[in-house]
N, C-alpha and C positions, 0 to 999 in steps of 0.2 A: 703460342705465346700471346695470343690475342687477349688472354686474361690479364697478363702483366701490363699490356698497353691500356686496357680498360681501367685497371687499378691506377696506373700513373696518370691517365687522363682525368679520372675522377678526383684523384688526390690533388691535381694541379688546380682544379676549380675550388675556390675557397668560399663555398656557400654553406649556409647552416644546414641545409637539407642533404647535401651530398656527403659530408664528412661521416655521419653515422653509418651511411650505406657503405662507404669505403671501409670503415672499421669492421662492419659486419662481414663484408666479402673477404677481407683479409683474414679475419678470425676463422671463418668457415674453411678457407683454403688451408690455413695452418692446421686446423683441427683435422681436416680430412687427411692430410699428409701424415700427421702424427698417428692418427688412427690406423692408417694402412701399415705404417712401419711397425707398430706394436700390436697389431691385431692377432689375437690367439686363435681366431676362428678361420674357417675355410674361406677360400676365395669367393665362393658363391654367396656366403653370408656377408662377407665384407662388401661385395658388389651391391648386395641388397641394401645394406646400410648406407652406402654411398648414394645409391639411387634415392633412398628416403631423404637423406640430407639435401640432395639436389632439389628434390620436390619441395622441401621446406624452404630452401633458399629462393626458389622460384616464387613460392607463395608470399614470402616476405618482400621480395622485390615488387611483386604485383601490388601488394598492400601499400607499400611506400609510394609507388607510382600513382595509385588512385588517390592517396592522401594528398600528394603534391598537386595532382591534377585538380582535385577539389578546391584546394587553396587558391590556385591560379584562377579557376573558374569564378570563385567568390570575389577575388580581387578584380577580375575583369568586369563582373557585374557592378561592383561598386564604382569602378572607373567610368562605366557607361552611364550610371546614374548621375555622377558628377558632371560628365560631359553634357548630358541632357539638361541638367539644371543650368549650366553655364550658357548653353545655346539659348535656352528660354530667356534668361536674363538679358543676354545680348539682343535678342529679338525685341523684347519689351523696351529696352533702353533705346534701340534704334527707332522703334515706332514712336516713342515719346519725343525724341529729338526731331523726327520728321514732322510730327503734329505741331510741335512748338515752332518749327521753322515755317510751316504753312500758316500758322496763326500770326507770326511776326510779319510775314510777307503780306498777308491779308490786311493787317493793321496798317502797315506802311502804305499799302495801296490805297486804303480808305483815307488815310491822312493826306496823301498826295492828291487824291480826287477832291477832298474838301478844300485843300489849299488852292487848287486850280480853279474851283468853282467860286471861291470868295475873292479871287484876285481881280 
């Protein structure tokens, strides 16, 4: 009954990428059961077909996994680029503020020295 739990877990997640996978798994399960019930062939042939369908399902799941993994990888790369850009801008702004503060302190110090010397 792990298959039923897997289906209910996948169905409870409302993501765009999991719903087609749940529909595919459910369709394959129903198709396999109907195929077994109405199979005019021997058990050996039926088991071979089931094995082929299971292989197809495994390949489909693997393809979906790689597709989703690729999308997440791409999104992660983009997020890293944005993070790097933000960090760079913050560093630049911090340096600019620090330089401006140093300049203001230097000017105030010079103004104060001039005022003390002329007093």
